[in-house]
C-alpha positions in Angstrom: 73.0 -41.8 9.2 71.3 -41.6 5.9 67.9 -41.1 5.9 65.6 -41.1 3.0 62.1 -39.6 3.7 59.4 -40.9 0.8 56.5 -38.3 0.4 53.8 -37.8 -2.1 52.2 -34.7 -3.7 53.0 -31.3 -2.4 49.8 -30.0 -3.5 47.7 -32.8 -1.6 49.9 -34.7 0.9 49.6 -33.0 4.3 50.7 -36.1 6.4 54.0 -35.7 4.2 54.5 -32.3 5.0 54.7 -33.2 8.7 58.1 -34.9 8.7 59.4 -33.2 5.8 59.3 -29.8 7.2 60.1 -30.7 10.6 63.2 -32.3 9.3 63.8 -29.4 7.0 63.4 -27.0 9.9 65.8 -28.9 12.2 68.5 -29.4 9.7 68.2 -33.1 9.9 69.6 -34.1 6.7 67.9 -36.5 4.2 67.0 -37.8 0.8 63.6 -36.4 -0.8 61.8 -39.1 -2.5 58.4 -38.4 -4.2 55.8 -40.8 -4.6 52.8 -39.3 -6.5 49.4 -40.2 -6.1 48.3 -41.3 -9.2 44.8 -42.6 -8.3 42.5 -42.5 -5.6 44.1 -45.3 -4.1 47.8 -46.1 -4.5 47.6 -48.8 -1.7 49.4 -51.7 -3.7 52.0 -49.7 -5.4 52.9 -47.7 -2.0 53.1 -51.4 -0.4 56.5 -51.9 -2.1 58.2 -49.4 0.5 55.3 -48.8 3.1 53.8 -51.6 5.3 50.6 -49.4 5.4 50.3 -48.7 2.2 50.5 -45.1 2.9 53.1 -42.3 3.3 55.0 -40.6 4.7 58.0 -43.4 5.2 61.4 -42.7 6.8 64.0 -45.2 5.9 67.3 -45.1 8.2 69.4 -47.8 6.1 67.5 -51.1 6.3 65.0 -49.8 8.8 61.5 -48.5 7.7 59.8 -46.1 10.2 56.2 -45.2 9.2 53.4 -42.9 9.7 54.1 -39.3 10.5 54.1 -39.7 14.2 56.2 -42.6 14.4 58.5 -40.7 12.4 58.5 -37.5 14.7 59.1 -40.0 17.7 61.8 -41.8 16.1 63.8 -38.6 15.6 63.2 -37.1 18.9 65.1 -40.2 20.2 67.9 -39.2 17.8 67.9 -35.2 17.2 67.6 -32.6 20.0 64.7 -29.8 19.2 61.9 -32.4 18.3 60.2 -31.4 21.4 60.4 -28.2 23.4 63.0 -28.2 26.1 60.9 -26.3 28.3 58.8 -29.2 30.5 55.2 -27.6 30.6 55.8 -26.6 26.8 56.6 -29.9 25.8 53.8 -31.5 27.6 51.4 -29.1 25.6 52.9 -30.0 22.4 52.9 -33.8 22.9 49.3 -33.6 24.0 48.3 -31.1 21.1 50.2 -33.4 18.5 48.6 -36.3 19.6 45.1 -34.5 19.5 46.0 -33.5 15.8 47.1 -36.9 14.6 44.0 -38.4 15.8 41.4 -36.0 15.5 40.1 -33.2 13.4 38.3 -35.1 11.1 35.6 -32.6 9.9 38.7 -30.4 9.2 40.3 -32.8 7.1 37.3 -33.9 5.0 35.7 -30.6 4.7 38.8 -28.3 3.8 40.9 -31.0 1.8 44.5 -29.8 1.5 45.4 -28.0 -1.8 48.2 -25.6 -1.5 47.9 -24.0 -5.0 44.1 -22.7 -4.7 42.0 -20.3 -3.0 38.4 -21.9 -1.9 35.1 -20.2 -0.9 34.1 -22.9 1.3 30.4 -24.1 1.5 28.4 -23.4 4.8 30.4 -25.0 7.6 29.0 -28.0 9.4 28.8 -28.0 13.0 31.2 -30.3 13.1 33.9 -28.4 11.2 32.9 -25.1 13.1 33.9 -26.9 16.5 37.5 -28.0 14.9 38.1 -24.5 13.9 37.5 -23.0 17.0 39.6 -25.9 18.9 42.6 -24.9 16.7 42.1 -21.7 17.2 42.2 -22.5 21.3 45.1 -24.3 20.5 46.9 -21.7 18.8 46.1 -19.1 21.0 46.8 -20.8 24.1 50.4 -21.8 22.9 51.2 -18.3 21.9 49.8 -16.6 25.2 51.7 -19.2 27.3 54.9 -19.7 25.8 55.5 -16.2 23.7 55.8 -17.2 20.4 56.6 -16.9 17.6 56.4 -20.7 17.4 53.0 -22.5 19.1 55.4 -23.9 21.8 57.6 -21.1 22.3 60.6 -19.4 20.7 61.9 -22.6 18.9 60.2 -24.3 16.0 59.2 -28.0 16.9 56.9 -31.2 15.9 54.0 -29.1 17.4 54.8 -26.4 14.7 55.2 -29.2 12.0 52.1 -31.2 12.9 50.0 -27.9 12.3 51.5 -26.8 9.4 49.0 -28.2 6.8 46.3 -26.2 8.9 48.3 -23.4 8.1 47.8 -24.1 4.3 44.0 -24.8 4.7 43.8 -21.7 6.9 44.7 -20.0 3.7 43.0 -21.7 1.0 39.3 -21.4 2.8 40.1 -18.4 4.8 39.4 -19.3 7.9 39.3 -17.5 10.9 41.7 -18.5 13.7 41.7 -15.0 15.7 45.0 -14.3 17.2 46.6 -17.7 16.2 46.7 -15.7 12.5 49.8 -14.5 13.9 51.4 -18.2 14.1 49.9 -18.7 10.3 51.7 -15.8 8.9 55.0 -16.6 10.4 54.5 -20.6 9.6 53.7 -19.5 6.0 56.6 -17.5 5.9 59.1 -20.0 6.9 61.6 -21.0 4.2 61.0 -24.6 4.4 57.2 -23.9 3.9 58.1 -21.4 1.2 59.8 -24.4 -0.6 57.1 -26.5 0.0 54.7 -24.1 -1.6 56.8 -23.3 -4.5 57.2 -26.9 -5.5 53.5 -27.3 -5.0 52.7 -24.9 -7.4 55.2 -26.3 -10.1 54.1 -29.8 -9.9 52.4 -31.5 -13.3 50.5 -34.1 -11.3 46.6 -33.9 -11.0 44.9 -36.5 -9.3 41.2 -37.0 -10.5 40.0 -38.1 -6.9 41.7 -35.4 -4.8 40.4 -32.9 -7.2 36.8 -33.9 -6.9 37.4 -33.7 -3.2 38.3 -30.3 -3.5 35.4 -29.4 -5.7 32.9 -30.9 -2.9 34.8 -28.1 -0.7 33.8 -25.1 -2.1 34.0 -22.9 -4.9 37.3 -22.3 -6.4 38.1 -18.6 -6.8 42.0 -18.7 -7.7 44.3 -21.3 -8.9 48.0 -20.5 -8.7 49.4 -24.0 -9.9 51.6 -23.0 -12.8 51.5 -26.7 -14.4 
């Protein structure tokens, strides 16, 4: 078995982070291939390896597996630990992952991911207030019900991987997630998250569209990107 995981810029690509982190945390070996965003739409270029023209994409020999959730489901059939072993925790994790994959549009749009900066956000729209409140609710429920330190218990699972980009967003924009901050701090200290962050700070790519989206989200008060 020889996986190749295709991802994009560390600073911007929240969807890429999910399977990358999941595989790193579970010790699933893969070759890391980065295809950076070079313009607002990279659809035509990415179509060379992705049926949707998007990342992430997992290559398993001649087989192409696309979409972060599709990749997680594919890996779960082949590797232990993607979902919690406990039935109640597994049900919670599957539902919360599906909710994250299909929802939270205000959080995505109003708090775009950029690992290397800190931002004072604009006044929050009601939709964003609701999204942040729901994130807080998921975090606090998971920690209370299953004992932490991860969202579905003592072991890292796909649930943590799918909310990992939110941990970066919470830090970037100073969002309040109540007792869920304990999970955020624990997540940001994970060795794989620290590796992703270090690579984000070192990468030289800047894409004007993503930078413009960031400027719309608020005032940049710190930029730790070194390149």
